[in-house]
C-alpha positions in Angstrom: 23.9 -45.3 -0.7 20.7 -47.1 -0.4 17.4 -46.1 -2.0 15.9 -45.4 1.5 18.8 -43.2 2.5 18.6 -41.2 -0.7 14.8 -40.8 -0.2 15.4 -39.5 3.4 17.9 -37.0 2.1 15.4 -35.8 -0.6 12.7 -35.4 2.1 15.1 -33.4 4.3 16.0 -31.2 1.4 12.4 -30.6 0.4 11.5 -29.7 4.0 14.4 -27.3 4.3 13.5 -25.6 1.0 9.9 -25.4 2.1 10.9 -23.8 5.4 13.1 -21.3 3.6 10.3 -20.5 1.2 7.8 -20.0 4.0 10.2 -17.7 5.9 10.8 -15.6 2.8 7.1 -15.5 2.1 6.4 -14.3 5.7 9.1 -11.7 5.5 8.1 -10.5 2.0 4.3 -10.7 2.3 3.5 -10.2 6.0 6.3 -8.6 8.1 8.1 -6.4 5.6 11.1 -4.4 6.7 10.1 -2.8 10.0 11.2 -1.9 13.4 9.6 -0.2 16.4 9.8 3.6 16.2 10.5 5.7 19.3 7.0 7.3 19.1 5.3 3.9 19.3 4.5 3.6 15.6 6.0 1.0 13.3 8.9 2.3 11.3 9.1 1.0 7.8 12.8 0.8 6.7 13.3 2.0 3.2 16.2 3.0 1.0 16.2 6.8 0.3 14.9 6.4 -3.2 12.1 4.1 -2.1 11.1 6.5 0.7 11.1 9.4 -1.7 8.8 7.4 -4.0 6.3 6.7 -1.2 6.4 10.3 0.0 5.9 11.6 -3.5 2.8 9.3 -3.9 1.4 10.7 -0.6 1.9 14.3 -1.8 0.1 13.4 -5.0 -2.7 12.0 -2.9 -3.0 15.3 -1.0 -3.0 17.3 -4.3 -5.6 14.9 -5.8 -7.8 15.2 -2.7 -7.6 19.0 -3.2 -8.7 18.6 -6.8 -11.6 16.3 -5.8 -12.7 18.7 -3.1 -12.6 21.6 -5.4 -14.5 19.8 -8.1 -17.1 18.6 -5.6 -17.7 22.1 -4.5 -18.5 23.0 -8.1 -20.4 19.8 -8.6 -18.1 19.1 -11.6 -18.4 15.3 -11.5 -16.2 14.8 -14.6 -13.3 16.6 -12.8 -14.0 14.5 -9.7 -13.8 11.3 -11.8 -10.6 12.4 -13.5 -8.8 13.4 -10.3 -9.9 10.2 -8.5 -9.1 7.9 -11.5 -5.5 9.2 -11.5 -5.1 7.8 -8.0 -6.9 4.5 -8.4 -5.5 0.9 -8.5 -3.6 1.3 -11.7 -1.3 3.6 -9.8 -0.2 0.6 -7.7 1.8 -0.7 -10.7 4.2 2.2 -10.2 5.6 0.5 -7.0 8.6 -1.7 -7.6 8.2 -5.3 -6.3 11.3 -4.9 -4.0 9.6 -2.0 -2.3 6.3 -3.9 -1.9 8.3 -6.6 -0.1 9.4 -4.1 2.5 5.9 -2.9 3.3 4.1 -4.8 6.1 0.8 -6.5 5.1 -1.4 -4.2 7.1 0.2 -1.2 5.3 -0.3 -2.8 1.9 -4.0 -3.6 2.8 -4.6 0.1 3.7 -2.8 1.3 0.6 -4.8 -0.9 -1.7 -7.9 0.2 0.2 -7.1 3.9 -0.5 -6.5 3.1 -4.2 -9.7 1.2 -4.5 -11.5 3.9 -2.7 -10.4 6.3 -5.4 -11.7 3.9 -8.0 -15.1 3.9 -6.3 -15.2 7.7 -6.2 -14.3 7.8 -9.9 -16.9 5.3 -10.8 -19.6 7.0 -8.8 -18.7 10.4 -10.2 -18.7 9.0 -13.8 -22.3 7.9 -13.1 -23.1 11.4 -11.8 -23.6 10.1 -8.3 -24.7 12.6 -5.7 -21.9 14.8 -4.4 -22.9 14.0 -0.8 -22.3 10.3 -1.3 -19.0 11.0 -3.0 -18.0 13.2 0.0 -18.7 10.2 2.2 -16.5 8.0 0.1 -13.8 10.7 0.3 -14.1 10.7 4.1 -13.6 6.9 4.1 -10.4 7.3 2.0 -9.1 10.0 4.4 -9.8 7.8 7.4 -7.6 5.1 5.8 -4.9 7.7 5.2 -5.1 8.9 8.8 -5.0 5.3 10.2 -1.8 4.7 8.3 -0.1 7.9 9.4 -1.1 7.0 13.0 0.5 3.6 12.8 3.5 3.9 10.5 6.4 6.1 9.7 8.9 5.9 6.8 12.4 5.6 8.0 15.7 5.8 6.1 17.2 2.2 6.2 20.7 3.6 5.7 20.5 5.5 9.0 19.6 2.4 11.1 
């Protein structure tokens, strides 16, 4: 085999590997594991354990929102900070990488936005920010939650 032929083979292999890598990156980072749901939303296909983890985190958000709301009504800014901090960006480390790959990019953006919103609430509460401003931040977080629930549903991949 000539040097030129070997070089062409290497180029073809590199291009093929690049295309496979790009396809995997698209699937893992952007598209996720989704299908169209009958109600018009995007169904995210998860294994039962993964679905349970995401739903548990959402229930923790609802409970945390209740704690923040209660603490705000009493103007207990330390309790607001504690409740918000528990739902901030460090919580994202609890999500396995395989599960992250199944989530579409827009879902991930919103989820990180929710977590960083809780970080902002906690930081503001730690500085004794005005409850009215924190209530506005809480409203922003809830709007992100609502947008996600309007656009996505979690489906059991084993049933598809």
